[in-house]
N, C-alpha and C positions, 0 to 999 in steps of 0.2 A: 504494500500500500504506500502511496505517496503521503508524506506527513503533512497534515493540516493541523494536527493536535500539537500545541506548543510543548506540552509536557513530554511527549514522545520525542520531539525534536531535541529537547534538552537532554534526553537520554543518549541520543546519538552524539551530541556534543560532549557529554560527560565521558563517553568512551574515548573520544578523540583526545581530550585533555589527559585522561588517565594513561593513554598510550604514550604520549609524549613524556609525561612524568616518569613512567616506568622505564622506558628505554633510555631516557636521559640519566637515570640513576645507575645504570650499569655500563654506560659508554666509557670506553677507555680513554687514555690521554691523547690517542691519535684519532679521536672521533671528529666528525665534521660539524658538530653542533655542541654548544655549551648551554645546558638548560638550567635556568635559575628560577626558583619558586619565590615569588614576592607576594606581599599581602594584596597588592592591587593587580597582579597579572602573573602569567607564566611567560618568562622571556626566553627566547631561543636565539642565541647569537650564532650566526653562520660563520664558519671558518673557510667557506668557499664562496666568498662574496661576489665573485664574477659570474657565478652560475645559480646560486641559491640565496634568496633574501633572508635577512633577519626576520623574526616573527614575534608577535605579541599574541598570546592566546588568552581568552577569557578575561578581558579587562574589567575590573571591578571599581567603578568610579561613581560617586554621587553626582547627580545631575548638575547641581550648583557648582561643582568643582571641575566639571568636564572641560571648560575652556582652558583653565590653568594646567590641567593634566595633559591635554593634547599639546599645548605649547611647550611644556616641560619635556615631553617625549621628543619633540622635534629638536629642542636645544640639546638634549642628551645624545642625539644622533649626529649633531654637527661635527664635522671633521672625520667621521667614520666612513670607511668605504662601504659600498653596497646599498641596497634598498631595504625598506621595511614594509612588511605585510602584517596587517592586523586582522585577526579572526574574531569577529563579533559573535557573542553568544546569541542563540535564538531569542527573538523578542526585542533585541536591542539594535536591530539593523537600521532603525530610524530613531530619532530622538536627539536629546541634547549632546550626547557623546558623539554620535555619528555626525551631527552638524558641526561640532567643534573640530573634528578630524578633517572634514571637508574644507573648512576655513583654513586649516594648516596645510592644505594641498593634497590630501589623500583623495583617491577616487575609488569608486566601487568597481570590483572586478566583474567581468561579463563573459559568458553568462554565469549567473550565480548558481552554485551547486544546489541540488535538491536533496532532502533527507528522505530515506526510505527505511522501512522496517519489515521484518518478517517474524510473525509469531510461530510457535512450535508446530503449527499444522499447515499443510498436510505433513505427516511424519514421513521421513525418508527411509527407504530400505537400509538395513544395517549391513550394507555390502560395499566394501571399498572399491574404488575405481582402479583396475589393474594398471592403468597407464599413468597414474599419479603417484608420485613419491613424496614423502615428507622430507624436506631438505633440512635435517637437523645436524648435519656434520659435513665436512668437506669430502668429496669435491662438489656435492650437490648444492651447498650453500653458495659457493662462488658462481655456479651455473645460474642459479636463480637470480642472484644479484646482477650479474652481467646482462641477463635477459631483460630484467626490469629496467635497468639503466638504458638499454637500447630503446625499449618501448616508450618510456616517458621522457627520454632525452635529458637524463640527469646522470651525474657521475655515479659509478657503482658504489662509491663510498657512502653515498646517501642511503642506499638500500642496505649496506652493511650495518649502518647505524640503526635503521628501522627494524632489523630482523635478528636480534639476539635470540638464539634458539631456546634459551631457558624461559623466555617470555612470550615469544611469537611463533606460531606455526607457519612455516613457509612451504608452499607446495609447488612442485614442478610437474607439468604434464608433458609426457614424452610420446612421440610418434616415430616408430621405426628407429628407436634409440636416440632421437634428437629432441632436445628441449624446444617446445613450441609455445608454452605459456606458463605463467606463474601467478600466484596469488598468496595473500597473507590472512591469517586469522589472529585477531588480537582479543583475547578473552579477559576483558577488564570491567570492573564495576558491575558485575552481574550480567553483562551483555556480550554478545559475540560480534566484534567489529570486523567487517570485511574490508580489506584495504588492498590497494595496489594490484588489482586484477589486470594483468597485461598479457596480450597475445601478439606474437610477431606479425608484422603486416601481411606477409605472404601466407599466414595460416589462419587468417580471420574468416568468419562465416562458417566454421565447421563445428560450432558448439563447444569449443574448448573452454571458453570462459564460463559457460553455464556448468560444465562438468566440474571445474575447479570450485565454483561456488557451492555446488552440491556437496563436494567432499568436505569443504570447510564446515558446512552446516551439519554434516554427519558427526564430525568430530566435536562440534559445539554441543550437539545433543548428548554425546557421551560425557561431556563435562557438566551436564545438567543445565545448560544455557538454552532456554526456550525463546529468547528474544535476540534476533540478529539485527544489526544496524549498519548502515553505510550512508555515505554521501557521494553523489556522482554528478557528472554533467547531464543536463536534462535529456540530451540525445541518447544517453545510455539507459534511461529508465525502462524501455521495453525489454532489454536484456534481463534486467533484474526482476521485472514482473513475471517473466517466464520461470524464474527460479522461486517464485512464491512471495516476492516482496510487494 
């Protein structure tokens, strides 16, 4: 289902924030991001500023203090290389904070992602896909990270950061021994977050993405997670609706 319920949209967002907090807590000194928890936001400093922006997640600012907070954020970035992206929590896409950020030169991304959820029905057969492997060690982890880097046009180091095997399930779908697609399951705050579903351009249209999502949902059910969440480009909504979202 597409999310019109604000409370459900907030569950998607909570999984997103929890994912960043969790992987940021285990990232090594050679990571590509530095994650800092602050009272007013989660701040992600990018170490690959030519390719990946710095980020602010879940800003918590009183309406009356929004102009000063936005101005202070811009002053704090002065002299730093790179750009800054702010992820606004559901329900705050408009209002005093959004207005203050626009006055400081921020613009709204287009198209805005949509939130989708899948409850635990219909149940999936408890049968794993034989072409999908759980990339929980080398060399499969490197295969998944390289593939996702190619699909999304980002350095593989970004996906190395996102996919610590102790926290995140990373899947690779193979055809005739060659990796064709990959996806991630992030089981945080009682929900199954589906992230980074990527299929190589020459392999699209064959149902690989749907099979990966189904495998992630099977494993989520085994973990006792009946609610799966994701955000995606609006053009991809039909793909996930076929998987029960």
